[in-house]
N, CA, C and O atoms as a MOPAC input file, in Angstrom:
PM7 MOZYME 1SCF
protein

 N   -126.58700 1   -52.26600 1    87.94100 1
 C   -127.11900 1   -50.92500 1    87.80600 1
 C   -126.56200 1   -49.98400 1    88.87200 1
 O   -126.32200 1   -48.80700 1    88.60400 1
 N   -126.35800 1   -50.50400 1    90.07400 1
 C   -125.82800 1   -49.67800 1    91.15400 1
 C   -124.39500 1   -49.25100 1    90.86200 1
 O   -123.96000 1   -48.17700 1    91.27800 1
 N   -123.65400 1   -50.11700 1    90.13200 1
 C   -122.27800 1   -49.76900 1    89.79800 1
 C   -122.21400 1   -48.55500 1    88.87900 1
 O   -121.29800 1   -47.74000 1    88.98700 1
 N   -123.19200 1   -48.42900 1    87.96800 1
 C   -123.16200 1   -47.29200 1    87.04900 1
 C   -123.43700 1   -45.98100 1    87.78900 1
 O   -122.85900 1   -44.95200 1    87.44000 1
 N   -124.30700 1   -45.99500 1    88.80300 1
 C   -124.52800 1   -44.79800 1    89.61200 1
 C   -123.28500 1   -44.44400 1    90.41500 1
 O   -122.91900 1   -43.27500 1    90.53800 1
 N   -122.64100 1   -45.47600 1    90.96000 1
 C   -121.42400 1   -45.26400 1    91.72100 1
 C   -120.34400 1   -44.66000 1    90.82700 1
 O   -119.65500 1   -43.72400 1    91.23100 1
 N   -120.19600 1   -45.18800 1    89.62400 1
 C   -119.20000 1   -44.68800 1    88.68300 1
 C   -119.51600 1   -43.25600 1    88.25800 1
 O   -118.61600 1   -42.42000 1    88.18100 1
 N   -120.77900 1   -42.97000 1    87.98300 1
 C   -121.17300 1   -41.60800 1    87.60100 1
 C   -120.92100 1   -40.62700 1    88.74400 1
 O   -120.45800 1   -39.51000 1    88.51300 1
 N   -121.22300 1   -41.03700 1    89.96600 1
 C   -120.97700 1   -40.16900 1    91.12900 1
 C   -119.48200 1   -39.95100 1    91.31600 1
 O   -119.04900 1   -38.83900 1    91.61900 1
 N   -118.70500 1   -40.98700 1    91.14100 1
 C   -117.25800 1   -40.86400 1    91.26900 1
 C   -116.70000 1   -39.89000 1    90.23300 1
 O   -115.87900 1   -39.03400 1    90.56500 1
 N   -117.13800 1   -40.01500 1    88.98600 1
 C   -116.67400 1   -39.12300 1    87.91700 1
 C   -117.09700 1   -37.68500 1    88.20600 1
 O   -116.31600 1   -36.75800 1    87.99300 1
 N   -118.32400 1   -37.49100 1    88.68900 1
 C   -118.79900 1   -36.13500 1    88.99800 1
 C   -117.98100 1   -35.50500 1    90.12300 1
 O   -117.61100 1   -34.33400 1    90.03800 1
 N   -117.70000 1   -36.26600 1    91.16800 1
 C   -116.91300 1   -35.73900 1    92.28500 1
 C   -115.48900 1   -35.43800 1    91.83500 1
 O   -114.92600 1   -34.41000 1    92.21100 1
 N   -114.90400 1   -36.32200 1    91.03700 1
 C   -113.54500 1   -36.09300 1    90.53900 1
 C   -113.49600 1   -34.86000 1    89.64400 1
 O   -112.55300 1   -34.07200 1    89.72400 1
 N   -114.50400 1   -34.68800 1    88.79300 1
 C   -114.55100 1   -33.51100 1    87.91800 1
 C   -114.71000 1   -32.23100 1    88.73500 1
 O   -114.05800 1   -31.22500 1    88.45500 1
 N   -115.56700 1   -32.27300 1    89.73200 1
 C   -115.77000 1   -31.10500 1    90.58500 1
 C   -114.49100 1   -30.75700 1    91.36300 1
 O   -114.12900 1   -29.58600 1    91.46900 1
 N   -113.82300 1   -31.75800 1    91.89800 1
 C   -112.58400 1   -31.51500 1    92.63800 1
 C   -111.50100 1   -30.94800 1    91.71900 1
 O   -110.77000 1   -30.03800 1    92.11000 1
 N   -111.39800 1   -31.47700 1    90.51300 1
 C   -110.41300 1   -30.97200 1    89.55400 1
 C   -110.72400 1   -29.52900 1    89.18400 1
 O   -109.82500 1   -28.68800 1    89.15400 1
 N   -111.97700 1   -29.24000 1    88.90500 1
 C   -112.37600 1   -27.87600 1    88.55300 1
 C   -112.10900 1   -26.91900 1    89.70800 1
 O   -111.63400 1   -25.80200 1    89.49900 1
 N   -112.41300 1   -27.35600 1    90.91900 1
 C   -112.21600 1   -26.49800 1    92.09500 1
 C   -110.73700 1   -26.15900 1    92.29400 1
 O   -110.39800 1   -25.02800 1    92.64100 1
 N   -109.86400 1   -27.13800 1    92.07400 1
 C   -108.44200 1   -26.84900 1    92.25400 1
 C   -107.91200 1   -25.93200 1    91.15600 1
 O   -106.92400 1   -25.22800 1    91.36700 1
 N   -108.54500 1   -25.93000 1    90.00100 1
 C   -108.10100 1   -25.05000 1    88.91200 1
 C   -108.62500 1   -23.62300 1    89.07300 1
 O   -107.92900 1   -22.67200 1    88.71700 1
 N   -109.82500 1   -23.46000 1    89.59700 1
 C   -110.44600 1   -22.14300 1    89.66800 1
 C   -110.10600 1   -21.39200 1    90.96000 1
 O   -110.17700 1   -20.16300 1    90.98900 1
 N   -109.74400 1   -22.09700 1    92.00800 1
 C   -109.48200 1   -21.46700 1    93.30100 1
 C   -108.42100 1   -20.37200 1    93.24400 1
 O   -108.65200 1   -19.29200 1    93.78800 1
 N   -107.26400 1   -20.60100 1    92.60900 1
 C   -106.28000 1   -19.50800 1    92.55700 1
 C   -106.80100 1   -18.25400 1    91.86100 1
 O   -106.46500 1   -17.14100 1    92.26600 1
 N   -107.60500 1   -18.41600 1    90.83600 1
 C   -108.14400 1   -17.25900 1    90.13300 1
 C   -109.13900 1   -16.49500 1    90.99900 1
 O   -109.21500 1   -15.26800 1    90.93600 1
 N   -109.89200 1   -17.22000 1    91.80000 1
 C   -110.87700 1   -16.56100 1    92.66500 1
 C   -110.21700 1   -15.79500 1    93.80600 1
 O   -110.60900 1   -14.66900 1    94.11100 1
 N   -109.21500 1   -16.40700 1    94.43500 1
 C   -108.64600 1   -15.81000 1    95.63800 1
 C   -107.43000 1   -14.91800 1    95.38900 1
 O   -107.09000 1   -14.08300 1    96.22700 1
 N   -106.78300 1   -15.09000 1    94.25400 1
 C   -105.56300 1   -14.32700 1    94.01800 1
 C   -105.70900 1   -13.27100 1    92.93100 1
 O   -104.73300 1   -12.59300 1    92.61100 1
 N   -106.88400 1   -13.11300 1    92.35900 1
 C   -107.04700 1   -12.17100 1    91.25300 1
 C   -106.80900 1   -10.72400 1    91.68800 1
 O   -106.28100 1    -9.92700 1    90.91100 1
 N   -107.18600 1   -10.38100 1    92.90300 1
 C   -106.99500 1    -8.99900 1    93.34600 1
 C   -105.55200 1    -8.71800 1    93.77100 1
 O   -105.19500 1    -7.57500 1    94.05500 1
 N   -104.73000 1    -9.76200 1    93.81200 1
 C   -103.32300 1    -9.60000 1    94.17900 1
 C   -102.40000 1    -9.74900 1    92.97400 1
 O   -101.20200 1    -9.97800 1    93.14200 1
 N   -102.93300 1    -9.62400 1    91.77200 1
 C   -102.13000 1    -9.87900 1    90.57400 1
 C   -101.02200 1    -8.85200 1    90.37400 1
 O   -100.05700 1    -9.12900 1    89.66100 1
 N   -101.13400 1    -7.68600 1    90.97800 1
 C   -100.08800 1    -6.67300 1    90.85000 1
 C    -99.01800 1    -6.77400 1    91.93900 1
 O    -98.05600 1    -6.00600 1    91.94400 1
 N    -99.18500 1    -7.70100 1    92.83800 1
 C    -98.21800 1    -7.87200 1    93.93100 1
 C    -96.87900 1    -8.34700 1    93.34500 1
 O    -96.87300 1    -9.17800 1    92.43700 1
 N    -95.75900 1    -7.83800 1    93.84200 1
 C    -94.44900 1    -8.22300 1    93.30100 1
 C    -94.15700 1    -9.72300 1    93.37000 1
 O    -93.51700 1   -10.27300 1    92.47300 1
 N    -94.62600 1   -10.38500 1    94.43500 1
 C    -94.40200 1   -11.82200 1    94.54000 1
 C    -95.14200 1   -12.56400 1    93.43400 1
 O    -94.59600 1   -13.49700 1    92.84500 1
 N    -96.36600 1   -12.16600 1    93.14600 1
 C    -97.14800 1   -12.80900 1    92.07900 1
 C    -96.49500 1   -12.59200 1    90.71800 1
 O    -96.44800 1   -13.50200 1    89.89000 1
 N    -95.99500 1   -11.38900 1    90.49500 1
 C    -95.30900 1   -11.11300 1    89.23100 1
 C    -94.04600 1   -11.96000 1    89.11500 1
 O    -93.73900 1   -12.49300 1    88.04900 1
 N    -93.32100 1   -12.07800 1    90.21800 1
 C    -92.10700 1   -12.88700 1    90.22200 1
 C    -92.42600 1   -14.35600 1    89.92900 1
 O    -91.77400 1   -14.98800 1    89.09800 1
 N    -93.43500 1   -14.89000 1    90.62200 1
 C    -93.82800 1   -16.28000 1    90.39700 1
 C    -94.31600 1   -16.48500 1    88.96400 1
 O    -93.98600 1   -17.49200 1    88.33700 1
 N    -95.08900 1   -15.55200 1    88.45000 1
 C    -95.58900 1   -15.66000 1    87.09000 1
 C    -94.48200 1   -15.62900 1    86.05600 1
 O    -94.61300 1   -16.19900 1    84.97300 1
 N    -93.40100 1   -14.96400 1    86.39400 1
 C    -92.29100 1   -14.84800 1    85.44000 1
 C    -91.37100 1   -16.06900 1    85.48400 1
 O    -90.95600 1   -16.56500 1    84.43600 1
 N    -91.04900 1   -16.55700 1    86.67800 1
 C    -90.02500 1   -17.59200 1    86.81000 1
 C    -90.53900 1   -18.99300 1    87.09700 1
 O    -89.83400 1   -19.96100 1    86.81200 1
 N    -91.72100 1   -19.14300 1    87.64200 1
 C    -92.20100 1   -20.46900 1    88.01700 1
 C    -92.42500 1   -21.39700 1    86.82300 1
 O    -92.05300 1   -22.56700 1    86.91000 1
 N    -93.01600 1   -20.93800 1    85.70400 1
 C    -93.19300 1   -21.86700 1    84.57500 1
 C    -91.87100 1   -22.46000 1    84.07500 1
 O    -91.79900 1   -23.65500 1    83.79000 1
 N    -90.84500 1   -21.64400 1    83.96800 1
 C    -89.55100 1   -22.14900 1    83.50700 1
 C    -88.94700 1   -23.11600 1    84.52600 1
 O    -88.34000 1   -24.11700 1    84.14400 1
 N    -89.10800 1   -22.83000 1    85.79900 1
 C    -88.57700 1   -23.71600 1    86.83700 1
 C    -89.29100 1   -25.06800 1    86.82100 1
 O    -88.65500 1   -26.11000 1    86.97600 1
 N    -90.59500 1   -25.05000 1    86.63500 1
 C    -91.35600 1   -26.30100 1    86.57300 1
 C    -90.93900 1   -27.10500 1    85.34400 1
 O    -90.76500 1   -28.32000 1    85.43600 1
 N    -90.77700 1   -26.45000 1    84.19900 1
 C    -90.36000 1   -27.16000 1    82.98400 1
 C    -88.95700 1   -27.74600 1    83.16500 1
 O    -88.70400 1   -28.86900 1    82.73000 1
 N    -88.04900 1   -27.01400 1    83.79400 1
 C    -86.69700 1   -27.52900 1    84.02900 1
 C    -86.74600 1   -28.75400 1    84.94700 1
 O    -86.02100 1   -29.72500 1    84.72800 1
 N    -87.58400 1   -28.70700 1    85.95400 1
 C    -87.73200 1   -29.84800 1    86.84800 1
 C    -88.29800 1   -31.05500 1    86.11000 1
 O    -87.82800 1   -32.17600 1    86.30300 1
 N    -89.29900 1   -30.83400 1    85.27100 1
 C    -89.88500 1   -31.93700 1    84.50300 1
 C    -88.87200 1   -32.54900 1    83.54200 1
 O    -88.82300 1   -33.77000 1    83.39300 1
 N    -88.07000 1   -31.72100 1    82.89300 1
 C    -87.04400 1   -32.23800 1    81.98100 1
 C    -86.01500 1   -33.05000 1    82.75300 1
 O    -85.59900 1   -34.11600 1    82.29900 1
 N    -85.60600 1   -32.56400 1    83.90000 1
 C    -84.63100 1   -33.28700 1    84.71200 1
 C    -85.16400 1   -34.64800 1    85.13500 1
 O    -84.45600 1   -35.65100 1    85.04700 1
 N    -86.39900 1   -34.68400 1    85.59100 1
 C    -87.01400 1   -35.95300 1    85.99300 1
 C    -87.16200 1   -36.87600 1    84.79300 1
 O    -86.90300 1   -38.07500 1    84.89700 1
 N    -87.58000 1   -36.32400 1    83.64900 1
 C    -87.73900 1   -37.12800 1    82.43900 1
 C    -86.40100 1   -37.74600 1    82.02800 1
 O    -86.33600 1   -38.93600 1    81.72100 1
 N    -85.33700 1   -36.94300 1    82.02200 1
 C    -84.03600 1   -37.46500 1    81.61300 1
 C    -83.51500 1   -38.50700 1    82.60800 1
 O    -82.87400 1   -39.47900 1    82.20900 1
 N    -83.78300 1   -38.31000 1    83.87700 1
 C    -83.31900 1   -39.25800 1    84.88500 1
 C    -84.08800 1   -40.57000 1    84.82900 1
 O    -83.51700 1   -41.63600 1    85.05700 1
 N    -85.38000 1   -40.49800 1    84.52700 1
 C    -86.21300 1   -41.70100 1    84.59100 1
 C    -86.37700 1   -42.40700 1    83.25800 1
 O    -86.46200 1   -43.63500 1    83.22300 1
 N    -86.42500 1   -41.66100 1    82.15300 1
 C    -86.76700 1   -42.27100 1    80.86900 1
 C    -85.55500 1   -42.64100 1    80.03400 1
 O    -85.64200 1   -43.53700 1    79.19400 1
 N    -84.44400 1   -41.98600 1    80.24000 1
 C    -83.28100 1   -42.23200 1    79.38600 1
 C    -82.62500 1   -43.56500 1    79.73200 1
 O    -82.53200 1   -43.95200 1    80.89700 1
 N    -82.17400 1   -44.25500 1    78.68500 1
 C    -81.44300 1   -45.49700 1    78.85900 1
 C    -79.95400 1   -45.16800 1    78.78100 1
 O    -79.35300 1   -45.21000 1    77.70700 1
 N    -79.37000 1   -44.84200 1    79.92600 1
 C    -77.97900 1   -44.38600 1    79.95900 1
 C    -76.98700 1   -45.51400 1    79.75100 1
 O    -75.80800 1   -45.25000 1    79.51700 1
 N    -77.42700 1   -46.76800 1    79.82800 1
 C    -76.52300 1   -47.90200 1    79.62900 1
 C    -76.49800 1   -48.36400 1    78.17600 1
 O    -75.69000 1   -49.22200 1    77.81900 1
 N    -77.35400 1   -47.81800 1    77.34300 1
 C    -77.40300 1   -48.20900 1    75.93300 1
 C    -76.20700 1   -47.62700 1    75.18900 1
 O    -75.60000 1   -46.66100 1    75.65200 1
 N    -75.86400 1   -48.20900 1    74.03700 1
 C    -74.75200 1   -47.65700 1    73.24400 1
 C    -74.98100 1   -46.20200 1    72.82100 1
 O    -74.02100 1   -45.44700 1    72.66100 1
 N    -76.22300 1   -45.81100 1    72.64400 1
 C    -76.53600 1   -44.43200 1    72.24100 1
 C    -76.53300 1   -43.47200 1    73.43000 1
 O    -76.73100 1   -42.27100 1    73.24500 1
 N    -76.31200 1   -43.97400 1    74.64000 1
 C    -76.16700 1   -43.19700 1    75.87400 1
 C    -77.27100 1   -42.16000 1    76.06600 1
 O    -77.01400 1   -40.95700 1    76.03600 1
 N    -78.48600 1   -42.62900 1    76.26100 1
 C    -79.59600 1   -41.74800 1    76.59800 1
 C    -80.23400 1   -41.02300 1    75.43900 1
 O    -81.01700 1   -40.09800 1    75.65000 1
 N    -79.92000 1   -41.42000 1    74.21100 1
 C    -80.47400 1   -40.73000 1    73.04500 1
 C    -81.99400 1   -40.85900 1    72.97800 1
 O    -82.66200 1   -40.00600 1    72.39300 1
 N    -82.54900 1   -41.92700 1    73.57700 1
 C    -84.00000 1   -42.09800 1    73.55400 1
 C    -84.72900 1   -40.99100 1    74.30200 1
 O    -85.91700 1   -40.77400 1    74.06000 1
 N    -84.05400 1   -40.28800 1    75.20000 1
 C    -84.66000 1   -39.15500 1    75.90000 1
 C    -84.02700 1   -37.82800 1    75.50300 1
 O    -84.68500 1   -36.78900 1    75.53400 1
 N    -82.75300 1   -37.86000 1    75.13000 1
 C    -82.07700 1   -36.61500 1    74.76200 1
 C    -82.60500 1   -36.03400 1    73.44400 1
 O    -82.71600 1   -34.81600 1    73.31000 1
 N    -82.92600 1   -36.88300 1    72.48400 1
 C    -83.43400 1   -36.39800 1    71.19000 1
 C    -84.77700 1   -35.69400 1    71.35300 1
 O    -84.91900 1   -34.56700 1    70.88000 1
 N    -85.78200 1   -36.31300 1    72.01000 1
 C    -87.03800 1   -35.57500 1    72.21200 1
 C    -86.85800 1   -34.30700 1    73.04600 1
 O    -87.51000 1   -33.29700 1    72.78000 1
 N    -85.98300 1   -34.34900 1    74.05000 1
 C    -85.75100 1   -33.15400 1    74.87400 1
 C    -85.15200 1   -32.02800 1    74.05000 1
 O    -85.56800 1   -30.87500 1    74.17400 1
 N    -84.18400 1   -32.35200 1    73.21200 1
 C    -83.57300 1   -31.34300 1    72.34900 1
 C    -84.58500 1   -30.80500 1    71.34500 1
 O    -84.60500 1   -29.60700 1    71.06000 1
 N    -85.42400 1   -31.68900 1    70.80900 1
 C    -86.45800 1   -31.25200 1    69.86100 1
 C    -87.41300 1   -30.26700 1    70.52200 1
 O    -87.76500 1   -29.24900 1    69.92700 1
 N    -87.83200 1   -30.56200 1    71.74200 1
 C    -88.73200 1   -29.65700 1    72.46400 1
 C    -88.05800 1   -28.30700 1    72.69000 1
 O    -88.66700 1   -27.26200 1    72.46000 1
 N    -86.82400 1   -28.32600 1    73.13200 1
 C    -86.11700 1   -27.07000 1    73.40300 1
 C    -85.93700 1   -26.24600 1    72.13200 1
 O    -86.18000 1   -25.03900 1    72.13600 1
 N    -85.51600 1   -26.88400 1    71.05300 1
 C    -85.29200 1   -26.16700 1    69.78900 1
 C    -86.59800 1   -25.60600 1    69.24100 1
 O    -86.66300 1   -24.44200 1    68.84300 1
 N    -87.64000 1   -26.44000 1    69.22100 1
 C    -88.93400 1   -25.96100 1    68.71800 1
 C    -89.47400 1   -24.81700 1    69.55200 1
 O    -90.01500 1   -23.85000 1    69.01500 1
 N    -89.33000 1   -24.92300 1    70.86000 1
 C    -89.88000 1   -23.86300 1    71.71000 1
 C    -89.10500 1   -22.55400 1    71.55200 1
 O    -89.70200 1   -21.47800 1    71.52900 1
 N    -87.78600 1   -22.64500 1    71.44300 1
 C    -86.99900 1   -21.42700 1    71.22900 1
 C    -87.27700 1   -20.81000 1    69.86000 1
 O    -87.22600 1   -19.59000 1    69.70000 1
 N    -87.56900 1   -21.65300 1    68.88200 1
 C    -87.80900 1   -21.17600 1    67.51700 1
 C    -89.22100 1   -20.62600 1    67.34800 1
 O    -89.39800 1   -19.51900 1    66.84000 1
 N    -90.24100 1   -21.40000 1    67.77700 1
 C    -91.63500 1   -21.04000 1    67.52500 1
 C    -92.34300 1   -20.38200 1    68.70200 1
 O    -93.36100 1   -19.71600 1    68.51000 1
 N    -91.82200 1   -20.55500 1    69.92600 1
 C    -92.47800 1   -20.02700 1    71.13800 1
 C    -93.92300 1   -20.52700 1    71.27000 1
 O    -94.82300 1   -19.77500 1    71.64400 1
 N    -94.11900 1   -21.80100 1    70.95600 1
 C    -95.44000 1   -22.41000 1    71.01200 1
 C    -95.33500 1   -23.65900 1    71.88000 1
 O    -94.81800 1   -24.68300 1    71.43300 1
 N    -95.81600 1   -23.58100 1    73.10600 1
 C    -95.68100 1   -24.69200 1    74.05300 1
 C    -96.42100 1   -25.93500 1    73.57100 1
 O    -95.91600 1   -27.04900 1    73.71300 1
 N    -97.60600 1   -25.75600 1    73.00700 1
 C    -98.37600 1   -26.90500 1    72.55800 1
 C    -97.64300 1   -27.65000 1    71.44200 1
 O    -97.57200 1   -28.87900 1    71.46400 1
 N    -97.10300 1   -26.92600 1    70.48000 1
 C    -96.34400 1   -27.54200 1    69.39800 1
 C    -95.12400 1   -28.27500 1    69.95000 1
 O    -94.83400 1   -29.39500 1    69.53000 1
 N    -94.42500 1   -27.66700 1    70.86700 1
 C    -93.23400 1   -28.28700 1    71.45500 1
 C    -93.58300 1   -29.57400 1    72.19100 1
 O    -92.89500 1   -30.58400 1    72.04400 1
 N    -94.63900 1   -29.53700 1    72.97600 1
 C    -95.04000 1   -30.71500 1    73.75500 1
 C    -95.49700 1   -31.83900 1    72.84400 1
 O    -95.12400 1   -32.99300 1    73.05300 1
 N    -96.29400 1   -31.52100 1    71.84400 1
 C    -96.78500 1   -32.54800 1    70.91800 1
 C    -95.62500 1   -33.16800 1    70.14500 1
 O    -95.55600 1   -34.39000 1    70.01100 1
 N    -94.71500 1   -32.34200 1    69.63600 1
 C    -93.58100 1   -32.86800 1    68.87300 1
 C    -92.67600 1   -33.71800 1    69.75800 1
 O    -92.22500 1   -34.78100 1    69.33300 1
 N    -92.40700 1   -33.27000 1    70.97100 1
 C    -91.56600 1   -34.04500 1    71.88000 1
 C    -92.19600 1   -35.36900 1    72.26100 1
 O    -91.52100 1   -36.39800 1    72.29000 1
 N    -93.49300 1   -35.34800 1    72.55400 1
 C    -94.19700 1   -36.58100 1    72.90600 1
 C    -94.21700 1   -37.54100 1    71.73100 1
 O    -93.96400 1   -38.73400 1    71.90000 1
 N    -94.51800 1   -37.03100 1    70.53000 1
 C    -94.56100 1   -37.88600 1    69.33900 1
 C    -93.19700 1   -38.49700 1    69.05200 1
 O    -93.10600 1   -39.68500 1    68.74600 1
 N    -92.13900 1   -37.70300 1    69.14700 1
 C    -90.81300 1   -38.25700 1    68.86600 1
 C    -90.41600 1   -39.28800 1    69.91900 1
 O    -89.80700 1   -40.30500 1    69.58500 1
 N    -90.74700 1   -39.04400 1    71.17200 1
 C    -90.43300 1   -40.01600 1    72.21700 1
 C    -91.19600 1   -41.32000 1    71.99100 1
 O    -90.63400 1   -42.40500 1    72.13400 1
 N    -92.47400 1   -41.21100 1    71.63900 1
 C    -93.27100 1   -42.42100 1    71.40200 1
 C    -92.77100 1   -43.18700 1    70.18400 1
 O    -92.75700 1   -44.41800 1    70.19500 1
 N    -92.36000 1   -42.47900 1    69.13500 1
 C    -91.80300 1   -43.16100 1    67.96400 1
 C    -90.50800 1   -43.89100 1    68.31600 1
 O    -90.28900 1   -45.01700 1    67.86800 1
 N    -89.66300 1   -43.26500 1    69.10500 1
 C    -88.41900 1   -43.91400 1    69.53100 1
 C    -88.72200 1   -45.13800 1    70.37100 1
 O    -88.03600 1   -46.15200 1    70.24700 1
 N    -89.73100 1   -45.06800 1    71.22000 1
 C    -90.08900 1   -46.21000 1    72.05700 1
 C    -90.69900 1   -47.35000 1    71.23300 1
 O    -90.49400 1   -48.52200 1    71.54900 1
 N    -91.43900 1   -47.01400 1    70.19400 1
 C    -92.08900 1   -48.03700 1    69.36600 1
 C    -91.11900 1   -48.70700 1    68.40400 1
 O    -91.27200 1   -49.88700 1    68.08700 1
 N    -90.13000 1   -47.96500 1    67.94400 1
 C    -89.18700 1   -48.48900 1    66.95700 1
 C    -87.75200 1   -48.34400 1    67.46300 1
 O    -86.98700 1   -47.54600 1    66.92100 1
 N    -87.38200 1   -49.10000 1    68.48600 1
 C    -86.01900 1   -48.95600 1    69.02700 1
 C    -84.98300 1   -49.51100 1    68.06000 1
 O    -85.25200 1   -50.39900 1    67.25100 1
 N    -83.80500 1   -48.95400 1    68.17800 1
 C    -82.66200 1   -49.48200 1    67.45100 1
 C    -82.68200 1   -49.11100 1    66.04800 1
 O    -81.77900 1   -49.48300 1    65.29800 1

């Protein structure tokens, strides 16, 4: 019984910490939204983060020694890029890329 209280307390603290890290920027930076640095970060940071994630994904997930030379990661990456440029829907792009990557992992060759 004590374990369930411990687990519930752990989940509550983790949820509170996660919520606090998400809401803090909105609380403290909302009055600075017109600042040029904030506008610059809002414009370029999402693309920079996505480029970094793609680079890490291609470096870590691709099988560059296979005969298909990294196709297990290049195909989902290309699908995400094409879908996002076509539809401009991040959720659709992420879901399609994840699904295609998982299908490739489940049915290799």
